[in-house]
LOGURO-718480 format. One record per residue: residue in three letters; x, y, z of N, C-alpha, C, O, CB in turn. Coordinates in steps of 0.05 Angstrom, whole numbers, padded with zeros to 5 digits, always signed. Glycine has a CB too. Layout:
! residues N
ALAXYZXYZXYZXYZXYZ ...
***
This chain:
! residues 252
MET-00180-00199-00562-00151-00202-00560-00142-00226-00576-00158-00245-00579-00141-00204-00531 PRO-00118-00227-00587-00109-00250-00602-00110-00275-00586-00107-00275-00561-00081-00245-00613 ASP-00114-00298-00600-00115-00324-00586-00086-00333-00581-00072-00342-00599-00130-00345-00604 VAL-00078-00330-00556-00051-00338-00548-00052-00359-00527-00073-00362-00514-00035-00313-00538 PRO-00031-00375-00524-00032-00397-00505-00037-00387-00476-00026-00367-00468-00006-00413-00505 LEU-00054-00401-00462-00061-00394-00434-00044-00411-00415-00043-00436-00418-00091-00398-00429 VAL-00031-00399-00396-00016-00413-00376-00030-00411-00349-00036-00389-00339+00013-00401-00374 ASP-00036-00434-00337-00049-00435-00310-00028-00447-00292-00020-00470-00295-00075-00452-00311 ALA-00019-00431-00272+00002-00441-00254-00006-00466-00238+00011-00481-00229+00010-00419-00235 ASP-00032-00470-00235-00042-00494-00221-00041-00519-00238-00043-00541-00227-00070-00489-00212 HIS-00038-00516-00264-00040-00540-00282-00016-00541-00301-00015-00527-00321-00066-00539-00298 PRO+00004-00558-00294+00028-00560-00311+00023-00567-00340+00039-00562-00357+00046-00580-00299 GLY+00000-00580-00345-00006-00587-00373-00009-00563-00391-00008-00565-00416-00031-00603-00374 THR-00013-00539-00379-00016-00514-00395+00010-00500-00399+00012-00480-00413-00036-00496-00382 TRP+00032-00509-00386+00057-00495-00387+00072-00499-00413+00072-00522-00423+00074-00503-00363 PRO+00084-00479-00424+00101-00483-00448+00125-00501-00441+00134-00501-00418+00110-00456-00460 THR+00135-00514-00461+00157-00533-00457+00181-00520-00444+00194-00531-00426+00165-00546-00483 ALA+00187-00495-00453+00210-00481-00442+00207-00475-00412+00226-00476-00397+00214-00454-00457 LEU+00182-00470-00403+00177-00466-00375+00180-00491-00359+00193-00492-00338+00148-00454-00371 THR+00168-00513-00369+00171-00539-00356+00200-00547-00353+00208-00557-00332+00155-00560-00371 ASP+00215-00544-00375+00243-00552-00374+00259-00535-00354+00276-00546-00339+00256-00549-00402 ALA+00253-00509-00353+00268-00491-00334+00262-00499-00305+00280-00499-00289+00261-00462-00339 ILE+00236-00504-00299+00228-00511-00272+00240-00539-00265+00249-00543-00242+00198-00511-00269 ASP+00239-00558-00283+00250-00584-00277+00280-00582-00271+00291-00595-00253+00245-00604-00301 TYR+00294-00566-00287+00323-00562-00282+00328-00549-00255+00345-00558-00240+00335-00544-00304 ALA+00312-00529-00248+00316-00515-00222+00311-00534-00199+00326-00535-00180+00298-00491-00220 CYS+00289-00549-00201+00281-00567-00179+00300-00590-00175+00301-00602-00153+00253-00577-00184 SER+00314-00598-00196+00331-00621-00194+00353-00617-00174+00364-00637-00163+00344-00628-00221 SER+00360-00592-00168+00382-00587-00150+00374-00588-00120+00391-00590-00103+00394-00560-00155 PHE+00347-00588-00115+00339-00589-00087+00315-00607-00082+00305-00608-00059+00333-00561-00077 ARG+00305-00620-00102+00282-00638-00099+00285-00658-00076+00266-00663-00061+00276-00653-00125 SER+00309-00669-00074+00314-00689-00053+00313-00677-00025+00312-00692-00005+00341-00703-00058 SER+00314-00651-00023+00314-00638+00004+00286-00631+00013+00283-00620+00035+00331-00612+00003 ILE+00266-00638-00003+00238-00631+00004+00225-00654+00019+00221-00675+00008+00222-00624-00021 PRO+00219-00650+00045+00205-00672+00060+00177-00676+00049+00165-00658+00038+00204-00664+00090 PRO+00166-00700+00052+00139-00706+00044+00119-00687+00057+00123-00679+00080+00131-00735+00049 GLU+00097-00680+00043+00075-00664+00054+00084-00635+00061+00072-00623+00078+00064-00677+00078 SER+00105-00626+00048+00114-00598+00053+00095-00578+00040+00081-00585+00021+00143-00594+00042 ASP+00095-00554+00050+00080-00533+00037+00099-00512+00025+00124-00515+00026+00060-00519+00056 TYR+00088-00490+00015+00103-00470+00001+00126-00459+00017+00147-00451+00006+00085-00448-00008 SER+00123-00457+00043+00143-00445+00060+00170-00459+00059+00191-00447+00066+00134-00444+00088 ILE+00171-00484+00051+00196-00499+00050+00215-00486+00031+00239-00488+00034+00191-00529+00042 LEU+00205-00474+00010+00222-00461-00010+00236-00437+00002+00259-00432-00004+00206-00453-00035 ALA+00222-00421+00018+00234-00398+00032+00255-00408+00051+00276-00395+00054+00213-00381+00046 GLU+00250-00430+00065+00270-00441+00083+00295-00450+00069+00318-00445+00079+00258-00465+00099 LEU+00292-00463+00046+00315-00471+00031+00331-00447+00021+00355-00446+00020+00307-00488+00007 ALA+00316-00426+00012+00329-00402+00002+00345-00388+00024+00367-00377+00019+00308-00382-00008 ALA+00336-00390+00049+00350-00377+00071+00376-00392+00077+00395-00380+00089+00333-00377+00096 ASP+00378-00417+00068+00402-00432+00074+00423-00430+00051+00445-00441+00053+00395-00461+00078 GLU+00416-00417+00030+00433-00415+00006+00441-00386+00001+00425-00368+00005+00419-00427-00018 TYR+00466-00382-00008+00475-00355-00015+00459-00344-00038+00451-00321-00039+00505-00355-00021 GLU+00455-00361-00058+00439-00353-00082+00422-00377-00089+00431-00395-00103+00457-00344-00106 PHE+00397-00377-00080+00379-00399-00086+00374-00401-00115+00370-00380-00129+00353-00396-00069 VAL+00373-00425-00126+00371-00429-00154+00345-00417-00166+00345-00408-00189+00372-00459-00161 LEU+00323-00417-00150+00298-00406-00161+00300-00376-00165+00288-00366-00184+00275-00412-00141 ASP+00315-00362-00149+00319-00333-00153+00335-00329-00179+00328-00311-00195+00335-00321-00130 ALA+00355-00345-00184+00371-00343-00208+00355-00350-00233+00361-00341-00255+00396-00361-00206 MET+00334-00367-00230+00318-00376-00253+00296-00357-00261+00284-00360-00282+00306-00403-00247 GLU+00291-00337-00244+00268-00319-00250+00269-00307-00278+00249-00307-00292+00267-00297-00230 PRO+00292-00297-00288+00293-00286-00315+00286-00307-00336+00274-00300-00356+00320-00274-00321 TRP+00295-00331-00332+00289-00353-00351+00259-00359-00351+00247-00365-00372+00305-00378-00344 ILE+00247-00358-00327+00218-00364-00326+00202-00342-00341+00184-00348-00356+00209-00365-00296 ARG+00210-00317-00336+00196-00295-00350+00200-00297-00380+00181-00292-00396+00207-00268-00340 HIS+00223-00305-00389+00228-00309-00418+00211-00331-00429+00201-00329-00451+00258-00315-00423 ALA+00208-00353-00413+00192-00376-00422+00163-00369-00425+00148-00382-00439+00195-00399-00403 LEU+00154-00348-00411+00126-00339-00412+00119-00320-00435+00096-00313-00439+00118-00326-00386 ARG+00140-00312-00450+00135-00295-00473+00116-00308-00493+00119-00331-00500+00161-00286-00486 GLY+00097-00292-00503+00078-00303-00522+00055-00318-00510+00040-00331-00524+00093-00321-00542 THR+00053-00317-00483+00031-00330-00469+00016-00310-00452+00025-00287-00449+00041-00354-00452 MET-00006-00318-00441-00021-00302-00421-00024-00319-00396-00032-00342-00398-00049-00293-00433 LEU-00018-00307-00373-00020-00321-00348-00046-00316-00334-00056-00293-00332+00003-00313-00330 LEU-00059-00337-00324-00084-00335-00310-00079-00324-00282-00061-00334-00267-00099-00363-00308 VAL-00094-00304-00273-00092-00292-00246-00120-00288-00235-00140-00288-00249-00076-00266-00247 HIS-00121-00285-00208-00146-00282-00194-00146-00258-00175-00127-00254-00160-00153-00308-00178 HIS-00167-00242-00176-00169-00218-00160-00194-00220-00142-00216-00224-00152-00171-00192-00178 ALA-00190-00218-00116-00211-00220-00096-00222-00192-00088-00206-00174-00083-00202-00235-00071 THR-00248-00189-00088-00259-00163-00082-00289-00165-00074-00301-00186-00078-00256-00144-00106 ARG-00300-00143-00065-00329-00141-00061-00339-00121-00082-00327-00100-00086-00337-00132-00032 LEU-00362-00127-00094-00372-00110-00116-00402-00106-00112-00417-00124-00104-00366-00122-00143 LEU-00411-00082-00118-00439-00076-00121-00448-00085-00149-00431-00090-00166-00445-00045-00117 ALA-00474-00087-00153-00484-00097-00179-00474-00081-00203-00466-00092-00223-00515-00097-00179 HIS-00474-00054-00200-00465-00037-00222-00435-00039-00226-00425-00034-00248-00473-00008-00218 GLU-00420-00047-00205-00391-00050-00207-00384-00076-00221-00364-00077-00235-00378-00050-00179 VAL-00401-00096-00218-00397-00121-00233-00399-00115-00263-00383-00124-00279-00418-00143-00225 ASP-00420-00099-00270-00423-00091-00298-00399-00075-00308-00391-00078-00331-00449-00075-00302 ALA-00388-00058-00291-00365-00041-00299-00341-00058-00304-00325-00053-00322-00360-00020-00277 VAL-00336-00079-00288-00313-00096-00292-00317-00111-00319-00297-00114-00334-00310-00117-00269 ARG-00341-00119-00325-00346-00133-00350-00340-00114-00374-00329-00123-00394-00375-00142-00352 SER-00348-00089-00371-00345-00070-00394-00318-00056-00395-00309-00048-00417-00367-00050-00393 GLU-00306-00052-00372-00281-00035-00371-00257-00051-00362-00234-00043-00367-00285-00012-00353 GLY-00261-00073-00348-00239-00089-00338-00232-00082-00309-00248-00069-00295-00214-00085-00355 LEU-00209-00091-00299-00199-00085-00273-00181-00061-00275-00160-00062-00288-00184-00109-00260 LEU-00188-00039-00262-00174-00013-00265-00160-00006-00239-00169-00012-00217-00193+00009-00273 ARG-00137+00006-00242-00122+00016-00219-00139+00037-00204-00153+00053-00216-00095+00028-00227 ALA-00136+00036-00177-00153+00053-00160-00140+00080-00156-00132+00087-00134-00158+00040-00133 THR-00139+00096-00177-00128+00123-00175-00148+00140-00159-00171+00133-00155-00123+00135-00203 ARG-00138+00163-00150-00155+00181-00134-00181+00188-00149-00203+00187-00137-00140+00207-00128 ASP-00180+00195-00175-00203+00202-00190-00223+00179-00193-00247+00182-00191-00196+00213-00217 ARG-00211+00155-00197-00229+00132-00201-00242+00124-00175-00265+00115-00175-00212+00108-00211 VAL-00228+00127-00153-00241+00120-00127-00263+00140-00121-00284+00132-00111-00219+00120-00104 LYS-00259+00165-00127-00280+00185-00123-00304+00178-00140-00327+00180-00131-00270+00214-00129 LEU-00299+00170-00165-00321+00163-00183-00336+00138-00171-00361+00137-00173-00311+00156-00211 ARG-00321+00120-00160-00334+00097-00147-00353+00105-00125-00375+00095-00122-00313+00077-00137 HIS-00344+00124-00109-00360+00134-00087-00385+00149-00098-00407+00145-00088-00344+00153-00069 ASP-00381+00165-00119-00403+00180-00131-00424+00161-00142-00448+00165-00137-00392+00198-00154 LEU-00416+00140-00156-00435+00121-00168-00449+00105-00146-00473+00099-00149-00420+00102-00187 ALA-00435+00099-00125-00448+00084-00103-00470+00102-00090-00491+00092-00082-00427+00075-00082 ARG-00464+00128-00087-00484+00145-00075-00508+00149-00094-00531+00148-00085-00471+00173-00068 GLU-00502+00152-00120-00523+00156-00139-00541+00131-00140-00565+00133-00145-00512+00161-00167 ALA-00529+00108-00136-00545+00083-00136-00560+00078-00110-00574+00058-00108-00526+00059-00142 GLY-00556+00096-00091-00570+00093-00065-00557+00072-00047-00569+00063-00028-00598+00085-00070 GLU-00532+00064-00053-00519+00044-00037-00505+00056-00012-00502+00042+00008-00498+00030-00054 ILE-00498+00082-00014-00486+00095+00010-00501+00122+00014-00511+00134-00005-00456+00099+00006 SER-00502+00130+00039-00515+00155+00046-00496+00178+00042-00472+00175+00038-00526+00154+00075 THR-00507+00202+00044-00491+00226+00042-00471+00228+00064-00448+00236+00061-00508+00252+00041 GLY-00479+00220+00088-00461+00219+00111-00438+00200+00107-00415+00206+00113-00476+00213+00136 GLU-00444+00176+00097-00423+00157+00091-00405+00166+00069-00381+00162+00070-00436+00130+00083 TYR-00417+00179+00049-00401+00190+00027-00381+00211+00038-00357+00210+00030-00419+00203+00005 ASP-00390+00228+00055-00372+00249+00066-00350+00236+00083-00327+00245+00083-00388+00269+00083 ALA-00357+00215+00098-00338+00202+00115-00316+00188+00098-00293+00185+00107-00351+00181+00133 LEU-00324+00179+00074-00305+00165+00057-00284+00183+00045-00263+00174+00037-00320+00152+00034 LEU-00289+00210+00045-00271+00229+00033-00243+00227+00044-00223+00230+00029-00281+00257+00036 GLY-00240+00221+00070-00214+00220+00082-00205+00192+00089-00187+00188+00105-00213+00237+00106 ALA-00219+00172+00078-00214+00144+00087-00200+00127+00066-00201+00102+00068-00240+00132+00093 THR-00187+00139+00047-00173+00123+00027-00143+00124+00032-00133+00141+00046-00180+00133-00002 VAL-00128+00106+00019-00099+00106+00021-00088+00132+00010-00066+00140+00018-00088+00082+00005 HIS-00102+00146-00008-00092+00171-00019-00088+00192+00002-00072+00211-00002-00112+00181-00041 GLU-00103+00190+00024-00101+00210+00045-00079+00204+00065-00074+00220+00084-00128+00213+00059 MET-00066+00181+00063-00045+00173+00082-00019+00185+00074-00015+00193+00051-00043+00142+00083 PRO+00000+00187+00093+00027+00197+00086+00039+00180+00064+00032+00156+00061+00046+00197+00111 GLN+00057+00191+00049+00070+00176+00027+00085+00152+00036+00097+00152+00058+00089+00195+00012 GLN+00084+00130+00021+00098+00106+00028+00128+00110+00022+00135+00129+00008+00087+00082+00011 PRO+00145+00093+00034+00173+00095+00030+00181+00095+00000+00167+00082-00016+00188+00073+00044 VAL+00202+00108-00007+00212+00109-00034+00217+00080-00044+00229+00065-00029+00237+00126-00037 GLY+00207+00074-00067+00211+00047-00078+00188+00028-00073+00186+00007-00085+00236+00036-00067 ALA+00170+00035-00054+00148+00018-00048+00127+00020-00070+00124+00041-00082+00135+00025-00020 LEU+00113-00002-00075+00092-00002-00095+00068+00014-00085+00058+00008-00063+00084-00030-00103 ARG+00059+00033-00100+00035+00049-00092+00010+00033-00099+00007+00022-00121+00035+00076-00107 ARG-00008+00032-00079-00032+00016-00083-00049+00026-00106-00064+00010-00118-00048+00016-00058 ASP-00048+00052-00113-00064+00061-00135-00051+00058-00162-00062+00067-00182-00072+00091-00130 ALA-00027+00046-00162-00012+00043-00187-00013+00014-00197+00001+00008-00216+00016+00052-00183 GLU-00029-00003-00184-00028-00031-00191-00056-00044-00188-00074-00033-00176-00008-00045-00173 VAL-00058-00067-00201-00080-00086-00196-00067-00110-00183-00050-00124-00196-00096-00093-00222 CYS-00074-00116-00158-00061-00138-00144-00077-00164-00148-00102-00164-00147-00059-00132-00114 ALA-00063-00186-00154-00077-00212-00159-00059-00235-00150-00035-00231-00146-00083-00215-00190 VAL-00071-00258-00147-00056-00282-00141-00055-00299-00166-00072-00298-00183-00069-00298-00118 THR-00033-00315-00168-00029-00331-00192-00038-00360-00189-00035-00376-00208+00000-00330-00200 THR-00048-00368-00165-00059-00394-00161-00084-00392-00144-00089-00371-00133-00038-00413-00148 ARG-00099-00413-00143-00124-00413-00127-00119-00421-00098-00137-00420-00082-00145-00431-00139 SER-00095-00431-00092-00089-00441-00065-00095-00421-00043-00109-00428-00024-00060-00449-00064 PRO-00086-00395-00045-00092-00377-00023-00122-00370-00021-00132-00363+00000-00077-00351-00027 VAL-00136-00372-00043-00165-00367-00043-00179-00390-00028-00196-00385-00010-00176-00365-00072 ILE-00172-00414-00035-00185-00438-00023-00179-00439+00007-00197-00447+00023-00175-00463-00036 ARG-00155-00431+00015-00147-00433+00043-00156-00409+00060-00150-00407+00084-00117-00435+00045 GLY-00170-00389+00048-00181-00367+00063-00161-00344+00067-00167-00326+00083-00190-00376+00089 LYS-00138-00345+00054-00118-00324+00058-00127-00297+00047-00116-00276+00055-00092-00332+00046 LEU-00147-00298+00029-00156-00273+00017-00183-00264+00028-00196-00246+00017-00158-00276-00013 ASP-00192-00276+00050-00218-00270+00061-00221-00240+00068-00244-00229+00066-00223-00286+00086 THR-00200-00227+00076-00202-00198+00082-00211-00182+00058-00224-00161+00061-00175-00188+00092 TYR-00204-00191+00034-00212-00176+00010-00241-00182+00002-00254-00165-00010-00193-00182-00014 PHE-00250-00205+00010-00278-00212+00006-00297-00199+00026-00321-00198+00022-00282-00242+00005 SER-00285-00190+00049-00302-00181+00071-00302-00151+00074-00315-00140+00092-00292-00193+00096 LYS-00288-00136+00056-00287-00107+00059-00290-00094+00031-00274-00099+00013-00260-00098+00072 TRP-00311-00078+00029-00315-00064+00003-00293-00044-00002-00285-00030+00017-00343-00050+00003 GLY-00283-00044-00026-00262-00024-00033-00234-00034-00030-00215-00022-00040-00266-00001-00017 GLY-00230-00057-00017-00204-00069-00014-00184-00051+00000-00192-00033+00016-00193-00075-00042 GLU-00159-00055-00005-00138-00041+00010-00137-00011+00006-00128+00004+00023-00111-00053+00003 ILE-00148-00002-00017-00147+00026-00022-00164+00041-00001-00159+00065+00004-00158+00032-00051 HIS-00183+00027+00011-00199+00038+00033-00188+00028+00060-00179+00045+00076-00228+00030+00030 THR-00188+00002+00064-00184-00008+00091-00156-00008+00101-00151-00012+00124-00195-00036+00092 ALA-00136-00003+00083-00109+00000+00093-00106+00025+00110-00087+00027+00126-00089+00001+00069 ASN-00124+00044+00107-00124+00068+00123-00140+00062+00149-00162+00071+00153-00137+00093+00108 GLU-00127+00046+00166-00141+00034+00189-00152+00056+00208-00174+00053+00219-00123+00016+00204 GLN-00137+00077+00212-00146+00097+00231-00172+00110+00222-00190+00114+00238-00124+00119+00234 ALA-00174+00117+00196-00198+00129+00185-00222+00110+00188-00244+00119+00192-00194+00137+00156 TRP-00217+00084+00184-00239+00065+00184-00249+00058+00212-00267+00041+00215-00231+00040+00170 LYS-00238+00070+00233-00249+00067+00259-00274+00084+00263-00289+00082+00282-00228+00075+00281 ASN-00278+00102+00243-00302+00119+00243-00327+00101+00242-00330+00085+00224-00302+00139+00219 ALA-00345+00104+00261-00369+00087+00263-00386+00088+00238-00400+00069+00231-00385+00094+00287 GLN-00385+00111+00224-00402+00114+00200-00393+00096+00178-00409+00090+00159-00401+00143+00191 LEU-00369+00086+00179-00359+00069+00157-00362+00039+00162-00357+00023+00145-00330+00075+00152 ARG-00371+00033+00186-00373+00004+00194-00390-00012+00174-00383-00034+00166-00384+00002+00222 ARG-00413-00001+00167-00432-00015+00149-00419-00020+00122-00425-00040+00109-00458+00000+00146 LEU-00402-00001+00113-00391-00002+00086-00371-00025+00083-00365-00032+00060-00379+00024+00079 ARG-00361-00035+00105-00341-00057+00102-00354-00081+00088-00339-00096+00074-00331-00065+00130 THR-00379-00085+00092-00392-00109+00079-00412-00100+00057-00432-00114+00052-00406-00125+00100 LEU-00407-00078+00045-00424-00069+00023-00418-00087-00001-00396-00095-00006-00418-00039+00016 GLY-00439-00092-00017-00435-00109-00040-00433-00138-00034-00439-00147-00012-00411-00100-00055 ASP-00424-00154-00053-00421-00183-00050-00392-00191-00059-00380-00178-00075-00442-00198-00067 PRO-00382-00213-00047-00355-00222-00054-00354-00235-00082-00372-00251-00089-00345-00242-00033 TYR-00334-00227-00097-00330-00238-00124-00300-00246-00127-00282-00233-00116-00339-00218-00145 LEU-00296-00266-00143-00269-00273-00153-00268-00267-00182-00283-00279-00198-00262-00304-00146 VAL-00251-00248-00190-00249-00240-00218-00224-00254-00229-00201-00250-00219-00247-00209-00220 THR-00228-00270-00249-00206-00284-00262-00199-00271-00289-00217-00265-00305-00213-00314-00267 ALA-00173-00265-00292-00164-00250-00316-00139-00263-00327-00128-00281-00314-00160-00220-00309 VAL-00130-00253-00350-00104-00262-00361-00086-00238-00365-00096-00217-00373-00108-00278-00387 ILE-00060-00242-00360-00041-00220-00364-00016-00230-00377-00011-00254-00376-00034-00206-00337 ASP-00001-00212-00389+00025-00219-00399+00044-00216-00375+00050-00193-00366+00034-00201-00423 ALA+00055-00238-00365+00072-00237-00341+00102-00238-00348+00118-00242-00330+00065-00260-00322 SER+00108-00236-00373+00136-00240-00381+00154-00216-00374+00178-00218-00372+00138-00245-00411 ASP+00141-00192-00371+00156-00168-00366+00156-00161-00336+00134-00154-00326+00145-00144-00383 THR+00178-00162-00322+00179-00156-00294+00173-00126-00288+00166-00119-00266+00206-00163-00282 GLU+00176-00109-00308+00170-00081-00304+00140-00076-00303+00131-00055-00294+00182-00064-00326 VAL+00124-00095-00312+00095-00092-00313+00082-00112-00293+00065-00104-00277+00084-00098-00341 ALA+00091-00137-00293+00080-00157-00275+00101-00162-00253+00118-00180-00255+00074-00184-00290 ASP+00100-00145-00232+00120-00145-00211+00110-00162-00188+00087-00162-00181+00125-00116-00201 THR+00128-00177-00175+00121-00193-00152+00124-00177-00126+00120-00188-00104+00137-00219-00150 GLY+00132-00152-00128+00131-00134-00105+00149-00142-00082+00141-00137-00059+00104-00131-00096 GLY+00172-00154-00087+00190-00162-00066+00184-00189-00054+00200-00199-00038+00188-00142-00044 THR+00162-00202-00062+00156-00229-00053+00171-00248-00072+00181-00240-00092+00125-00235-00054 PRO+00174-00274-00064+00187-00293-00082+00175-00291-00110+00151-00287-00113+00185-00321-00071 GLY+00192-00295-00130+00184-00293-00158+00165-00315-00167+00159-00333-00152+00208-00291-00175 LEU+00157-00313-00192+00139-00333-00204+00152-00361-00204+00138-00381-00204+00131-00325-00232 ALA+00179-00361-00206+00193-00387-00206+00185-00404-00182+00183-00428-00184+00223-00383-00207 TYR+00182-00391-00159+00174-00405-00134+00147-00419-00137+00143-00441-00129+00175-00386-00110 THR+00128-00404-00149+00101-00414-00152+00100-00438-00170+00088-00459-00164+00082-00393-00162 PHE+00114-00436-00193+00114-00458-00212+00129-00482-00200+00121-00505-00205+00127-00450-00238 ALA+00150-00477-00185+00165-00499-00172+00148-00513-00152+00148-00538-00150+00191-00488-00159 ALA+00132-00498-00136+00115-00510-00116+00095-00529-00129+00089-00550-00118+00101-00489-00100 THR+00084-00520-00152+00065-00537-00166+00079-00562-00177+00069-00585-00173+00051-00522-00189 ALA+00102-00559-00189+00116-00581-00201+00125-00601-00180+00125-00625-00185+00141-00571-00216 LEU+00131-00592-00156+00140-00610-00134+00116-00623-00120+00121-00640-00103+00156-00594-00115 GLY+00092-00614-00126+00069-00625-00113+00066-00617-00084+00055-00632-00067+00070-00655-00114 LEU+00076-00593-00077+00073-00583-00050+00044-00578-00043+00027-00574-00061+00089-00557-00046 LYS+00038-00579-00017+00010-00576-00009-00001-00549-00016-00026-00546-00020+00007-00580+00021 THR+00016-00528-00017+00007-00501-00024+00027-00491-00046+00050-00499-00047+00006-00482+00000 ASN+00017-00472-00062+00033-00461-00084+00027-00432-00088+00022-00423-00110+00029-00477-00110 ASP+00027-00417-00066+00019-00388-00067+00035-00372-00087+00059-00378-00092+00022-00376-00040 GLY+00022-00353-00098+00036-00334-00116+00022-00308-00117-00003-00306-00116+00038-00346-00145 LEU+00037-00286-00119+00026-00259-00119+00038-00243-00141+00062-00246-00148+00031-00245-00091 VAL+00022-00226-00154+00033-00209-00175+00019-00181-00173-00005-00179-00169+00029-00221-00203 HIS+00035-00160-00176+00025-00133-00177+00026-00124-00206+00048-00120-00217+00041-00113-00158 TYR+00003-00121-00219+00002-00114-00247+00002-00083-00249-00018-00071-00241-00022-00126-00262 LEU+00023-00072-00259+00026-00042-00259+00013-00029-00283+00026-00016-00299+00056-00035-00257 GLY-00012-00034-00285-00028-00023-00308-00057-00032-00304-00063-00048-00286-00016-00032-00335 ASP-00074-00023-00321-00102-00032-00321-00103-00059-00336-00088-00064-00355-00121-00011-00334 ILE-00121-00076-00327-00127-00102-00341-00153-00097-00357-00174-00097-00345-00129-00126-00321 PRO-00151-00095-00383-00175-00088-00399-00196-00110-00399-00191-00133-00392-00167-00081-00427 ALA-00220-00102-00407-00243-00120-00406-00239-00145-00423-00249-00166-00415-00268-00106-00415 ASN-00225-00143-00445-00221-00166-00462-00202-00187-00450-00197-00208-00462-00211-00158-00489 GLN-00190-00180-00427-00173-00199-00413-00186-00210-00388-00174-00225-00373-00147-00186-00405 ILE-00212-00203-00384-00227-00214-00361-00240-00241-00371-00254-00241-00391-00249-00194-00351 ARG-00234-00262-00356-00244-00288-00364-00270-00296-00349-00288-00308-00360-00224-00309-00359 GLN-00272-00288-00324-00295-00295-00308-00299-00276-00284-00279-00267-00272-00293-00324-00298 ILE-00324-00270-00278-00330-00254-00253-00350-00271-00238-00374-00272-00245-00342-00225-00260 ALA-00341-00286-00218-00357-00306-00205-00363-00299-00176-00344-00292-00161-00344-00333-00207 PRO-00388-00300-00167-00394-00297-00138-00377-00317-00123-00375-00340-00131-00424-00300-00132 PHE-00366-00308-00100-00349-00326-00084-00364-00336-00059-00376-00320-00045-00323-00311-00076 THR-00362-00362-00055-00373-00374-00031-00350-00387-00017-00336-00404-00028-00395-00394-00037 ALA-00346-00381+00009-00323-00393+00024-00325-00423+00023-00347-00434+00026-00323-00383+00053 GLN-00302-00436+00019-00302-00465+00017-00295-00477+00044-00277-00467+00058-00281-00474-00004 VAL-00311-00497+00052-00307-00510+00078-00299-00539+00074-00295-00553+00094-00333-00508+00095 
***
């Protein structure tokens, strides 16, 4: 992929000037209202007190400032050895019905799951659940990632490190009460996959109803104790945008 500037939400030194200026402008209107040692939640509290919080209004400017850059993101998951190789060669792919079936097929062929477990998995994916409400993001239409390391470090993503297959499997809670699937929750090993995406287009890099990217950059600029950020990438992230696939060890 072309060599384009990399933006790391955790490190303001990587931010383009236009992004830094926009965040500084936004924060100037409420910086004095931030108590010392605040965390990310203070921004939501301020937003609840305002008819139109300035960070919401700044989101289009932030996305514009990110044009021509690639944003660093992190995806938490459990992977089998052959799945690590697949991420290296193919990237992070949306969990469509066909792809999830292929994942099950390959796991059985590799001897990682039994025929009984394979059969039990047939009805245990999100694809078998009733349709989500109109307008909701479909889990098989996205690659979900965080835009900072804060939620990883604080253990907020531990559920994704502790269950093979992620939400496409375990969100179907009723099906996963099947005793045959219990072992599969901890199949494979936990990995943190770091990738880069073009986050300038809200039609592709959607925050899914959560506070926008402006909140995350503001939290970093303000030096808040936490700076959580979430993005739903509505497409596949190809292999040439994968920066690292690292075994994850919980931090204490």
